mmCIF file of the C-alpha atoms, coordinates in Angstrom:
data_MODEL
# 
_entry.id   MODEL 
# 
loop_
_atom_site.group_PDB 
_atom_site.id 
_atom_site.type_symbol 
_atom_site.label_atom_id 
_atom_site.label_alt_id 
_atom_site.label_comp_id 
_atom_site.label_asym_id 
_atom_site.label_entity_id 
_atom_site.label_seq_id 
_atom_site.pdbx_PDB_ins_code 
_atom_site.Cartn_x 
_atom_site.Cartn_y 
_atom_site.Cartn_z 
_atom_site.occupancy 
_atom_site.B_iso_or_equiv 
_atom_site.pdbx_formal_charge 
_atom_site.auth_seq_id 
_atom_site.auth_comp_id 
_atom_site.auth_asym_id 
_atom_site.auth_atom_id 
_atom_site.pdbx_PDB_model_num 
ATOM 1  C CA . MET A 1 1  ? -30.341 5.526   -48.135 1.00 0.00 ? 1  MET A CA 1 
ATOM 2  C CA . THR A 1 2  ? -31.146 5.303   -44.472 1.00 0.00 ? 2  THR A CA 1 
ATOM 3  C CA . SER A 1 3  ? -29.359 7.220   -41.764 1.00 0.00 ? 3  SER A CA 1 
ATOM 4  C CA . ASN A 1 4  ? -28.750 6.066   -38.182 1.00 0.00 ? 4  ASN A CA 1 
ATOM 5  C CA . GLU A 1 5  ? -28.352 9.575   -36.763 1.00 0.00 ? 5  GLU A CA 1 
ATOM 6  C CA . GLY A 1 6  ? -31.491 9.418   -34.646 1.00 0.00 ? 6  GLY A CA 1 
ATOM 7  C CA . GLU A 1 7  ? -30.798 6.003   -33.119 1.00 0.00 ? 7  GLU A CA 1 
ATOM 8  C CA . PRO A 1 8  ? -28.483 5.428   -30.150 1.00 0.00 ? 8  PRO A CA 1 
ATOM 9  C CA . PRO A 1 9  ? -25.382 3.346   -30.835 1.00 0.00 ? 9  PRO A CA 1 
ATOM 10 C CA . VAL A 1 10 ? -25.520 -0.331  -30.029 1.00 0.00 ? 10 VAL A CA 1 
ATOM 11 C CA . GLN A 1 11 ? -23.738 -0.993  -26.745 1.00 0.00 ? 11 GLN A CA 1 
ATOM 12 C CA . THR A 1 12 ? -21.813 -4.170  -26.193 1.00 0.00 ? 12 THR A CA 1 
ATOM 13 C CA . LYS A 1 13 ? -20.866 -5.328  -22.736 1.00 0.00 ? 13 LYS A CA 1 
ATOM 14 C CA . VAL A 1 14 ? -17.112 -5.526  -22.255 1.00 0.00 ? 14 VAL A CA 1 
ATOM 15 C CA . ALA A 1 15 ? -15.669 -7.334  -19.254 1.00 0.00 ? 15 ALA A CA 1 
ATOM 16 C CA . LEU A 1 16 ? -12.073 -7.741  -18.174 1.00 0.00 ? 16 LEU A CA 1 
ATOM 17 C CA . LYS A 1 17 ? -10.719 -11.186 -17.506 1.00 0.00 ? 17 LYS A CA 1 
ATOM 18 C CA . ARG A 1 18 ? -9.669  -11.537 -13.860 1.00 0.00 ? 18 ARG A CA 1 
ATOM 19 C CA . ASP A 1 19 ? -6.828  -13.982 -14.146 1.00 0.00 ? 19 ASP A CA 1 
ATOM 20 C CA . ILE A 1 20 ? -3.431  -13.766 -12.449 1.00 0.00 ? 20 ILE A CA 1 
ATOM 21 C CA . SER A 1 21 ? -0.875  -16.402 -13.276 1.00 0.00 ? 21 SER A CA 1 
ATOM 22 C CA . TRP A 1 22 ? 1.780   -17.609 -10.861 1.00 0.00 ? 22 TRP A CA 1 
ATOM 23 C CA . PHE A 1 23 ? 4.299   -15.347 -12.599 1.00 0.00 ? 23 PHE A CA 1 
ATOM 24 C CA . GLY A 1 24 ? 2.045   -12.309 -12.214 1.00 0.00 ? 24 GLY A CA 1 
ATOM 25 C CA . SER A 1 25 ? 1.531   -13.064 -8.550  1.00 0.00 ? 25 SER A CA 1 
ATOM 26 C CA . PHE A 1 26 ? 5.286   -13.460 -8.055  1.00 0.00 ? 26 PHE A CA 1 
ATOM 27 C CA . ALA A 1 27 ? 5.993   -10.204 -9.886  1.00 0.00 ? 27 ALA A CA 1 
ATOM 28 C CA . MET A 1 28 ? 3.544   -8.245  -7.728  1.00 0.00 ? 28 MET A CA 1 
ATOM 29 C CA . GLY A 1 29 ? 4.966   -9.696  -4.517  1.00 0.00 ? 29 GLY A CA 1 
ATOM 30 C CA . TYR A 1 30 ? 8.547   -9.082  -5.647  1.00 0.00 ? 30 TYR A CA 1 
ATOM 31 C CA . ALA A 1 31 ? 7.758   -5.456  -6.497  1.00 0.00 ? 31 ALA A CA 1 
ATOM 32 C CA . ASP A 1 32 ? 6.080   -4.967  -3.124  1.00 0.00 ? 32 ASP A CA 1 
ATOM 33 C CA . VAL A 1 33 ? 9.120   -6.273  -1.234  1.00 0.00 ? 33 VAL A CA 1 
ATOM 34 C CA . GLY A 1 34 ? 11.397  -4.038  -3.303  1.00 0.00 ? 34 GLY A CA 1 
ATOM 35 C CA . ALA A 1 35 ? 9.325   -0.982  -2.466  1.00 0.00 ? 35 ALA A CA 1 
ATOM 36 C CA . ASP A 1 36 ? 9.342   -1.881  1.232   1.00 0.00 ? 36 ASP A CA 1 
ATOM 37 C CA . ILE A 1 37 ? 13.149  -1.981  1.232   1.00 0.00 ? 37 ILE A CA 1 
ATOM 38 C CA . TYR A 1 38 ? 13.319  1.599   -0.040  1.00 0.00 ? 38 TYR A CA 1 
ATOM 39 C CA . VAL A 1 39 ? 10.772  2.719   2.552   1.00 0.00 ? 39 VAL A CA 1 
ATOM 40 C CA . ALA A 1 40 ? 12.801  1.057   5.320   1.00 0.00 ? 40 ALA A CA 1 
ATOM 41 C CA . LEU A 1 41 ? 15.989  2.749   4.117   1.00 0.00 ? 41 LEU A CA 1 
ATOM 42 C CA . GLY A 1 42 ? 14.267  6.115   4.230   1.00 0.00 ? 42 GLY A CA 1 
ATOM 43 C CA . LEU A 1 43 ? 12.886  5.531   7.717   1.00 0.00 ? 43 LEU A CA 1 
ATOM 44 C CA . VAL A 1 44 ? 16.272  4.456   9.078   1.00 0.00 ? 44 VAL A CA 1 
ATOM 45 C CA . ALA A 1 45 ? 17.946  7.477   7.506   1.00 0.00 ? 45 ALA A CA 1 
ATOM 46 C CA . ALA A 1 46 ? 15.291  9.788   8.957   1.00 0.00 ? 46 ALA A CA 1 
ATOM 47 C CA . TYR A 1 47 ? 15.374  8.437   12.506  1.00 0.00 ? 47 TYR A CA 1 
ATOM 48 C CA . ALA A 1 48 ? 19.112  7.724   12.753  1.00 0.00 ? 48 ALA A CA 1 
ATOM 49 C CA . ALA A 1 49 ? 20.086  11.077  11.198  1.00 0.00 ? 49 ALA A CA 1 
ATOM 50 C CA . GLY A 1 50 ? 23.880  11.073  10.777  1.00 0.00 ? 50 GLY A CA 1 
ATOM 51 C CA . TRP A 1 51 ? 24.188  7.717   12.523  1.00 0.00 ? 51 TRP A CA 1 
ATOM 52 C CA . ALA A 1 52 ? 22.568  5.724   9.717   1.00 0.00 ? 52 ALA A CA 1 
ATOM 53 C CA . PRO A 1 53 ? 25.821  3.927   8.729   1.00 0.00 ? 53 PRO A CA 1 
ATOM 54 C CA . VAL A 1 54 ? 26.305  2.842   12.359  1.00 0.00 ? 54 VAL A CA 1 
ATOM 55 C CA . ALA A 1 55 ? 22.689  1.632   12.504  1.00 0.00 ? 55 ALA A CA 1 
ATOM 56 C CA . PHE A 1 56 ? 23.194  -0.448  9.353   1.00 0.00 ? 56 PHE A CA 1 
ATOM 57 C CA . LEU A 1 57 ? 26.475  -1.837  10.709  1.00 0.00 ? 57 LEU A CA 1 
ATOM 58 C CA . ILE A 1 58 ? 24.777  -2.932  13.942  1.00 0.00 ? 58 ILE A CA 1 
ATOM 59 C CA . ALA A 1 59 ? 21.885  -4.434  11.961  1.00 0.00 ? 59 ALA A CA 1 
ATOM 60 C CA . SER A 1 60 ? 24.258  -6.348  9.678   1.00 0.00 ? 60 SER A CA 1 
ATOM 61 C CA . ILE A 1 61 ? 26.257  -7.735  12.618  1.00 0.00 ? 61 ILE A CA 1 
ATOM 62 C CA . THR A 1 62 ? 23.005  -8.835  14.264  1.00 0.00 ? 62 THR A CA 1 
ATOM 63 C CA . TYR A 1 63 ? 21.843  -10.416 10.986  1.00 0.00 ? 63 TYR A CA 1 
ATOM 64 C CA . VAL A 1 64 ? 25.072  -12.385 10.544  1.00 0.00 ? 64 VAL A CA 1 
ATOM 65 C CA . ALA A 1 65 ? 25.123  -13.493 14.194  1.00 0.00 ? 65 ALA A CA 1 
ATOM 66 C CA . THR A 1 66 ? 21.528  -14.687 13.937  1.00 0.00 ? 66 THR A CA 1 
ATOM 67 C CA . GLY A 1 67 ? 22.269  -16.542 10.708  1.00 0.00 ? 67 GLY A CA 1 
ATOM 68 C CA . LEU A 1 68 ? 25.270  -18.315 12.217  1.00 0.00 ? 68 LEU A CA 1 
ATOM 69 C CA . ALA A 1 69 ? 23.410  -19.357 15.370  1.00 0.00 ? 69 ALA A CA 1 
# 
């Protein structure tokens, strides 16, 4: 019987496939937008302090007025 203890193991080259489908691209973009919304909420709450509800009310009125224009 022969033993392979003295020989290094045979290495095979493994490569990942770099392929993103349209669904994968959409999912990454959708997740990024979702994360940005939470960051924006935190920034508004930090800068507006106790006036955050008023800031969101003003922003929503501006949004609706712009949409109706």
